[in-house]
C-alpha positions in Angstrom: 0.1 -0.2 -0.1 0.7 4.0 -0.2 0.1 6.0 2.0 0.0 9.7 2.6 -0.6 11.5 5.8 -1.7 15.5 6.2 -1.0 16.5 9.7 0.9 19.5 11.2 2.6 20.3 14.4 3.5 23.8 15.4 3.7 26.2 18.4 0.0 26.5 18.6 -1.1 23.1 17.6 1.4 21.0 19.2 2.6 18.1 18.6 0.3 15.3 19.0 -1.5 15.1 15.8 1.6 14.2 14.3 3.2 12.1 16.8 -0.2 9.8 16.4 0.3 9.9 12.6 4.2 9.0 12.8 3.2 5.5 15.1 0.6 4.6 12.8 3.1 4.8 10.2 5.6 2.4 11.8 3.0 0.2 12.1 2.0 0.2 8.2 5.6 0.4 7.3 6.3 -2.6 8.9 3.9 -4.1 7.6 5.1 -3.2 4.0 3.5 -0.1 3.0 5.4 3.0 1.4 4.2 6.3 4.0 4.8 9.7 3.2 3.8 13.0 4.9 2.9 16.4 3.8 3.2 19.3 6.7 2.9 22.9 6.5 6.3 24.2 7.6 5.0 26.3 10.8 6.8 27.6 13.6 7.6 24.1 15.5 6.6 21.9 12.7 8.4 18.6 13.0 9.2 18.0 9.7 13.1 16.7 10.4 12.0 14.2 12.9 9.8 13.2 11.0 12.8 12.5 8.3 14.8 11.1 10.8 12.3 8.1 12.0 12.6 7.0 7.5 9.4 8.9 5.7 9.9 11.2 3.1 7.9 14.9 3.9 6.8 17.3 1.3 6.5 20.6 2.9 3.6 23.3 2.1 5.3 26.9 2.7 4.2 28.5 5.6 2.4 32.1 5.4 3.2 35.4 7.8 -0.4 36.0 7.4 -3.0 34.2 6.0 -6.4 35.5 4.4 -9.0 32.7 5.0 -11.8 33.7 2.6 -15.0 32.9 3.4 -16.8 31.9 6.8 -14.6 30.3 9.6 -16.4 27.0 10.5 -14.1 26.8 13.7 -12.0 28.4 16.0 -9.7 25.7 14.6 -8.9 27.6 11.4 -6.2 29.8 11.9 -4.1 26.5 12.7 -3.5 25.9 8.9 -1.9 28.1 7.6 -4.2 28.7 4.1 -7.7 28.5 3.5 -8.8 25.0 3.1 -9.0 25.3 -0.6 -5.5 26.9 -0.7 -4.5 23.8 1.1 -6.0 21.3 -0.9 -4.8 22.8 -3.9 -1.2 22.3 -2.6 -2.0 18.6 -1.1 -3.2 17.6 -4.7 -0.4 19.3 -6.1 2.1 17.0 -3.9 0.9 13.9 -4.7 0.6 14.7 -8.2 1.2 11.7 -10.0 1.8 8.9 -6.7 -0.4 6.2 -6.8 -2.3 7.1 -3.3 -3.9 3.8 -1.7 -4.9 5.4 1.4 -4.8 9.6 2.4 -4.7 10.2 5.9 -5.8 13.3 7.1 -5.4 14.4 11.0 -6.3 18.1 11.4 -9.0 20.2 13.4 -9.2 22.7 10.7 -9.7 20.2 7.9 -13.5 19.2 7.2 -15.8 17.7 4.6 -15.2 20.2 1.8 -11.6 19.5 1.9 -12.0 16.0 1.8 -14.2 16.2 -1.0 -12.0 18.5 -3.3 -8.7 16.3 -2.7 -10.5 12.5 -2.6 -9.9 12.0 -6.5 -6.2 12.1 -5.5 -6.8 9.0 -3.4 -8.3 5.1 -3.4 -9.7 6.1 -0.5 -9.0 8.4 2.7 -9.5 8.4 6.6 -9.6 10.9 9.0 -8.3 11.2 12.3 -10.4 13.6 14.5 -11.4 14.2 18.5 -14.0 17.0 18.1 -17.2 15.3 16.5 -18.1 18.7 15.2 -18.3 18.6 11.5 -18.9 16.7 8.9 -16.4 14.4 7.3 -15.9 13.3 3.3 -14.3 9.7 4.3 -14.3 5.7 4.1 -12.8 5.6 7.9 -13.0 7.8 10.7 -10.9 7.4 14.0 -12.0 9.1 17.5 -9.4 6.8 19.9 -10.9 8.9 23.3 -13.0 7.4 26.1 -16.5 8.1 26.3 -16.6 8.6 22.7 -19.4 6.5 20.3 -19.8 5.5 17.3 -23.1 7.5 16.9 -21.5 11.0 18.0 -20.5 10.5 14.2 -23.8 9.2 12.4 -24.8 12.5 11.2 -21.4 13.8 10.0 -20.0 11.2 7.8 -21.2 8.8 4.8 -23.1 6.1 5.0 -20.9 3.2 5.1 -18.0 5.1 6.6 -16.2 2.8 9.2 -16.0 4.7 12.6 -13.9 3.2 14.9 -14.8 5.0 18.2 -12.6 4.9 21.7 -9.2 4.0 23.2 -9.8 0.4 21.8 -8.0 1.9 18.7 -5.6 4.6 20.7 -2.7 4.8 18.4 0.4 3.6 20.5 4.1 3.2 19.1 4.3 -0.8 19.8 6.7 -0.8 22.9 4.0 0.5 25.4 2.1 -2.8 24.9 5.3 -4.2 25.3 5.8 -2.9 28.4 2.2 -3.0 29.4 2.8 -6.4 32.0 6.1 -5.7 33.3 4.4 -2.0 34.4 1.2 -3.2 35.8 3.5 -6.3 37.8 5.3 -3.7 39.5 2.0 -1.6 40.8 0.6 -4.6 42.9 3.3 -3.5 45.4 2.3 0.7 45.0 4.9 3.2 46.1 5.4 6.4 45.8 9.2 7.0 44.7 9.4 8.3 41.1 7.4 11.0 39.7 6.9 11.7 36.4 6.0 15.0 34.9 4.9 15.5 31.1 3.1 18.5 29.7 3.1 17.8 25.8 5.8 18.9 23.3 4.9 22.7 23.4 3.2 23.7 26.8 2.9 27.1 26.3 0.6 27.6 29.1 4.3 26.9 31.1 2.1 24.0 33.3 5.2 22.4 34.1 6.7 25.4 35.8 3.6 26.1 37.8 3.7 22.6 39.2 7.3 22.6 39.9 6.6 26.5 42.1 3.9 24.2 43.9 5.3 21.0 44.6 8.5 23.1 45.9 6.1 24.1 48.9 4.6 20.6 49.3 5.7 17.7 51.6 7.5 15.4 49.6 8.1 11.6 50.1 11.9 12.1 51.3 13.3 9.3 48.9 11.0 10.6 45.7 12.8 11.1 42.5 11.2 13.8 40.3 11.5 13.5 36.0 10.5 16.3 34.1 9.7 15.4 29.9 10.2 18.6 27.5 9.7 18.5 24.1 12.9 20.1 21.5 10.5 23.2 21.2 9.1 24.0 25.0 8.5 27.5 25.2 9.7 27.5 29.0 12.3 24.9 29.0 14.9 27.6 30.6 13.0 28.2 33.2 11.8 25.2 33.9 15.3 24.1 34.3 16.1 26.6 36.8 13.2 25.3 38.5 14.7 22.3 39.0 17.9 22.8 40.4 16.1 24.7 43.0 13.6 21.5 44.0 14.0 20.1 47.7 14.0 16.2 45.9 15.8 15.1 43.1 14.7 16.5 39.6 16.0 15.5 36.5 14.9 17.6 33.1 15.0 15.8 29.9 13.8 16.9 26.4 12.7 15.3 23.3 13.0 11.7 24.6 12.3 8.3 23.1 12.0 6.1 25.6 8.5 7.7 26.9 7.6 4.2 27.4 10.0 3.2 29.9 9.9 6.1 31.9 6.1 5.5 32.4 6.6 1.9 33.2 9.3 3.5 35.7 7.3 5.6 37.4 4.4 5.6 40.3 2.5 8.4 39.5 2.4 11.0 36.7 1.0 14.6 36.1 0.5 15.4 32.7 -1.5 16.8 30.3 -5.3 15.8 29.5 -3.8 14.6 25.6 -3.4 11.9 23.8 -0.6 10.4 26.2 -3.4 9.4 28.6 -3.9 6.5 26.6 0.2 5.9 27.0 -0.4 6.0 30.6 -3.2 3.9 30.7 -2.1 1.3 28.9 0.7 1.2 31.6 -1.7 1.4 34.3 -0.1 4.8 35.5 -1.8 6.7 38.1 -1.9 10.5 36.7 -3.0 13.3 38.2 -4.0 15.1 34.6 -4.2 19.1 33.9 -7.0 20.0 31.1 -4.7 22.7 28.8 -7.5 23.2 26.7 -11.0 23.2 25.8 -11.0 20.2 23.8 -9.6 18.0 26.4 -12.4 18.6 28.8 -14.4 16.1 28.1 -12.2 13.3 27.3 -10.6 14.4 30.8 -14.2 14.2 32.4 -14.4 10.8 31.1 -11.3 9.5 32.3 -12.4 10.7 35.8 -15.4 8.8 35.7 -13.7 5.7 35.5 -11.8 6.4 38.5 -8.8 6.3 35.8 -7.2 9.9 36.6 -7.9 13.1 39.3 -8.7 15.8 36.9 -7.3 19.5 37.4 -9.6 21.2 35.5 -7.2 24.5 34.4 -3.6 25.9 34.7 -4.9 28.5 36.8 -6.4 26.1 39.2 -3.1 24.4 40.0 -1.8 26.6 42.1 -5.3 26.4 44.0 -5.9 22.0 43.9 -3.0 20.7 43.7 -1.4 20.0 47.0 -4.7 18.5 48.5 -4.5 15.9 44.7 -1.3 15.1 45.5 -1.6 14.4 48.9 -4.4 12.3 48.3 -2.9 9.9 45.1 0.0 9.3 47.0 -1.5 7.3 49.1 -0.8 3.7 48.5 -4.2 2.5 48.5 -5.0 5.3 46.1 -2.4 4.4 43.5 -3.4 1.0 43.6 -7.2 1.9 42.6 -6.6 4.6 40.0 -3.8 2.4 39.0 -6.1 -0.6 38.4 -8.8 1.2 36.6 -6.8 3.3 34.1 -5.6 -0.6 33.1 -8.7 -1.2 31.9 -9.1 2.1 29.8 -6.9 0.4 27.0 -4.4 -2.4 25.8 -1.9 -0.6 23.6 -3.2 -2.5 20.4 -4.8 0.4 18.8 -2.6 0.6 16.3 -2.4 -2.3 14.7 -6.8 -2.8 14.9 -6.4 0.6 12.9 -3.7 -1.2 10.9 -5.9 -4.4 9.8 -9.0 -2.1 9.4 -6.8 0.2 6.4 -5.2 -3.0 5.2 -8.5 -5.1 5.1 -10.0 -2.4 3.4 -7.7 -2.2 0.9 -7.8 -6.1 -0.1 
């Protein structure tokens, strides 16, 4: 199969859309597919990282100023860096005469209008979404969020579209499933010796720094070690590094790691963003206090909390007020154990292989 991905990363968008597409691309490549990417050259893009993973990338030009013609359908339209029609034209030009079996698009700023425009350039089209807020013209739609139901998309996709809903289809790298048994086993005797803090690749709101400031004044276990993970485009990296040096417990700041699964498996508690890394933590049964960093994360965070899988801080502004009491509550071994058990029920880490099988079966 020949597969093209259309997804972007930027300082505004973050890195999650491209990263989950990379996970699926790795899975498809291992099955013999040829995968390539089409990405706009935004500040904070991941084009070089995609290339380092062995995939060809065609870069769309970034515009200093964007004139959006027609009605803006959502708050995400400016994320595209062009009008949807211009993006569609550029995407088709990138594909050119290449025979594309699947075009996979993961972008909140694109909808059925764009998909109808580009579908002539591919045999089939797949959409990855989280919002269920706009129509799509596609053959397969994936929404990996907890609480999502196929009925949420029935009025938004064509008849016959295959809808893959829920974290059973979460796009996780294979190392998460590989470490799942080991990670769950070590949690049968819970303790709090290793805290992991990860707020996404960019962390525009400096949630990491605010968490460290609060923890500095909390009563922490004497033998606690703190690991902070940040992306290469993290806006507040230097500030976080400075805060880490002043923490009362050993605090290490790691940048652009490639062993996140191992770090999670070795951690006893996480404080993290309420984004796609939630499914990574759940796969490994890692108890987590999650912080809602964007409005589109709120529904998923609430569903996770309802399942007993996490505790939720509703916003970055609430960190200082609620984090101390939540941290103290989660530090109890019985709470760590129960939250870990609940989170492990959410996903088993094999979602990417399930999505791969659907794409392969539809192609055959």
